[in-house]
C-alpha positions in Angstrom: 22.3 -19.0 -15.9 24.4 -17.9 -12.7 24.0 -14.5 -13.1 26.6 -13.3 -10.4 29.3 -14.9 -12.4 28.6 -12.8 -16.0 28.6 -9.5 -13.9 31.5 -7.2 -14.9 32.5 -5.6 -11.7 34.2 -3.2 -13.3 31.1 -2.1 -15.1 28.8 -1.7 -12.2 25.9 0.8 -11.7 27.1 3.7 -9.2 23.6 4.0 -7.9 20.7 1.5 -7.9 17.1 2.8 -7.0 14.3 0.1 -6.2 10.5 0.7 -6.4 9.6 -2.1 -4.0 6.1 -3.4 -5.1 3.9 -6.2 -4.6 4.0 -6.8 -0.8 -0.1 -6.6 -0.8 -0.5 -8.8 -3.5 2.0 -11.2 -2.1 -0.1 -11.5 1.0 -3.3 -11.6 -0.7 -2.0 -14.4 -2.5 -0.9 -16.1 0.6 -4.4 -15.6 2.0 -2.8 -13.5 4.5 -3.3 -9.5 6.0 -1.6 -7.2 3.8 0.8 -6.2 6.5 2.1 -9.6 6.3 3.6 -8.9 3.0 5.2 -5.8 4.3 7.0 -7.7 7.3 7.9 -10.5 4.6 9.3 -7.4 2.5 11.9 -6.9 5.1 13.6 -9.7 4.4 13.9 -9.0 0.7 15.4 -5.6 1.8 18.2 -7.3 4.1 19.1 -9.5 0.8 18.9 -6.8 -1.6 21.3 -4.5 0.8 23.9 -7.0 1.9 24.2 -8.1 -1.9 24.8 -4.8 -3.1 27.3 -4.0 -0.6 29.0 -7.2 -1.4 29.1 -6.3 -5.1 30.6 -2.9 -4.6 27.1 -1.0 -5.5 28.1 2.8 -3.8 24.5 3.9 -3.8 21.4 2.2 -3.0 18.0 4.0 -2.9 14.6 2.1 -1.7 11.4 3.7 -2.1 9.9 2.9 1.3 6.9 5.0 1.7 5.5 7.4 -0.5 3.6 10.9 0.2 0.7 9.1 -1.3 1.0 5.9 1.0 -0.6 8.2 3.6 -3.9 7.7 1.8 -3.9 4.0 2.4 -6.3 2.6 5.6 -5.0 3.7 8.7 -4.2 0.3 10.3 -1.7 -0.4 7.4 -0.4 3.0 7.9 0.2 2.5 11.6 1.6 -0.7 11.0 4.2 0.0 8.4 5.2 2.9 10.8 5.9 0.5 13.6 7.6 -2.0 11.3 9.8 0.9 10.5 10.9 1.5 13.6 11.3 -2.3 14.7 13.3 -2.6 11.5 15.7 0.2 12.1 16.3 -1.3 15.5 17.0 -4.9 14.0 19.2 -3.9 11.1 21.6 -1.6 12.7 23.7 -4.3 13.3 23.5 -5.5 9.6 24.5 -1.6 8.8 27.4 -1.3 10.9 29.0 -5.0 9.8 28.9 -4.1 6.4 30.1 -0.6 6.7 26.9 1.1 5.5 25.8 4.7 6.2 22.2 5.3 6.5 20.4 8.6 5.5 16.7 9.2 4.6 14.9 11.9 2.2 11.6 13.2 2.1 9.3 14.9 4.0 10.4 13.2 7.7 8.6 15.9 9.6 5.5 14.2 8.8 6.7 10.8 10.2 5.7 10.0 13.8 8.1 11.4 16.3 8.9 7.8 17.4 10.1 6.9 13.7 11.9 10.2 13.6 13.9 9.7 16.7 14.6 6.3 15.4 15.8 7.1 12.1 17.9 10.0 13.5 19.8 7.5 15.7 20.3 4.8 13.3 21.5 7.8 10.4 24.0 9.1 13.5 25.6 6.0 14.4 26.3 4.9 10.7 27.5 8.4 9.6 31.0 7.3 9.3 30.4 4.1 7.4 31.8 4.2 3.8 31.2 1.3 2.0 27.8 2.2 0.9 25.1 4.7 1.1 21.6 3.1 2.0 18.8 5.7 1.2 15.3 5.3 2.5 12.6 7.5 0.8 10.0 8.1 3.2 7.0 10.2 3.0 8.9 11.1 -0.4 7.1 12.2 -3.9 9.2 13.5 -6.7 6.8 16.6 -7.3 6.6 17.6 -3.7 10.5 17.7 -4.2 10.5 19.6 -7.1 8.0 21.9 -5.4 10.2 22.4 -2.5 13.1 23.3 -4.8 11.0 25.6 -6.8 9.7 27.3 -3.8 13.1 27.7 -2.2 15.3 28.9 -5.4 12.2 31.5 -6.0 12.9 32.7 -2.4 16.4 33.1 -2.9 15.8 34.8 -6.7 13.5 37.2 -4.5 16.1 37.8 -2.0 18.9 38.9 -4.7 20.9 35.5 -3.9 20.4 33.9 -7.2 20.0 35.5 -10.8 17.1 33.9 -12.8 19.6 33.3 -15.9 22.1 31.7 -13.8 19.4 28.8 -12.8 20.6 25.7 -14.3 20.8 21.9 -13.8 23.4 22.5 -11.0 21.3 24.9 -9.1 18.2 23.0 -9.4 19.9 19.5 -7.9 21.5 21.8 -5.1 18.1 22.0 -3.9 16.7 18.6 -4.2 16.7 16.1 -1.1 19.2 13.9 -3.2 21.6 17.1 -3.5 24.9 15.0 -2.6 23.9 11.7 -4.2 24.7 10.9 -8.1 22.0 10.5 -10.4 20.4 6.9 -10.9 21.8 4.4 -13.0 20.0 1.8 -12.5 16.2 1.5 -11.5 14.7 -1.6 -10.6 10.7 -2.2 -10.0 9.0 -5.2 -8.9 5.6 -7.0 -9.3 5.3 -6.4 -12.7 4.0 -2.6 -13.1 5.4 -0.8 -15.4 5.4 3.1 -13.9 7.5 5.4 -12.1 4.8 6.1 -9.4 6.3 9.8 -8.7 9.9 8.4 -7.7 13.0 10.4 -8.3 11.8 12.2 -11.5 14.7 14.3 -11.9 17.3 11.8 -10.8 16.1 8.9 -13.4 16.5 11.0 -16.3 19.3 8.8 -17.9 18.5 5.7 -16.1 17.8 2.2 -17.1 14.7 1.1 -16.3 14.6 -2.5 -15.2 10.9 -3.9 -14.6 10.2 -7.7 -13.2 7.3 -9.9 -12.4 8.4 -10.9 -8.9 6.7 -9.6 -5.9 9.0 -7.7 -3.8 8.6 -10.4 -0.6 10.0 -13.0 -3.3 13.0 -11.0 -4.5 15.9 -12.2 -3.9 19.8 -11.8 -4.3 19.8 -13.6 -7.8 17.1 -11.4 -9.0 19.3 -8.7 -8.2 22.0 -9.8 -9.8 19.7 -10.7 -13.0 19.0 -7.0 -13.1 22.5 -5.8 -12.9 23.5 -8.2 -15.6 20.5 -7.1 -17.7 21.6 -3.5 -17.3 25.2 -4.3 -18.4 23.9 -5.7 -21.8 22.6 -2.1 -22.6 24.3 0.9 -24.4 23.8 3.9 -22.4 24.0 6.6 -24.9 23.0 9.8 -23.0 21.5 11.3 -26.0 24.8 10.6 -28.3 24.7 8.0 -31.1 26.3 4.7 -30.6 29.2 5.6 -32.9 30.0 8.2 -30.5 30.0 6.1 -27.5 32.1 3.3 -29.3 
């Protein structure tokens, strides 16, 4: 099936998030070092970003590096940070040509200084782009994000800036890294694993989850189109009945 021809562009998910999993297993299957999988995975990133922008997706968030990833072997972490810097330098033209604004969420202060500088530079250069917002989740963990939010809200309560009985969904969202992003409509995870891995736990409350066995380095535009086609075949009820929706 040619999935792109089956996609209804009037019913696109506004916000797609992707857990890019399987780089290491791809490399192992090729008899290569794990870092080779991460390098090959950057091609899948480019394809996914370009395809999303071309379709008209407004927000794309990529789980690039988690808080738990710091526990990986130092050589792999160092290589990933260097790859991040080089990728940002190489992809600035792609972002500009496609009118894509880059932003990042997570504990960014934990990144190496060089990566922080490169990230800030690309974010600033693409700030006024408006076709799509590409968000990189870097040194990101949903539990850490929620703990940060609780601490910030608690401090405001202590200073009488917020009344405890007025704390609601909107107040919590205001203190998340993603306060200016809409909730996720479609969450894609590659590699066949079927878990969330501490990613955007608040933001995916009503997201449609799509799991594919395809390893991230092998993920193409066609796989993205298939995920969106699958999403459009589902009925999103948000707690209501089918009769209420229809």
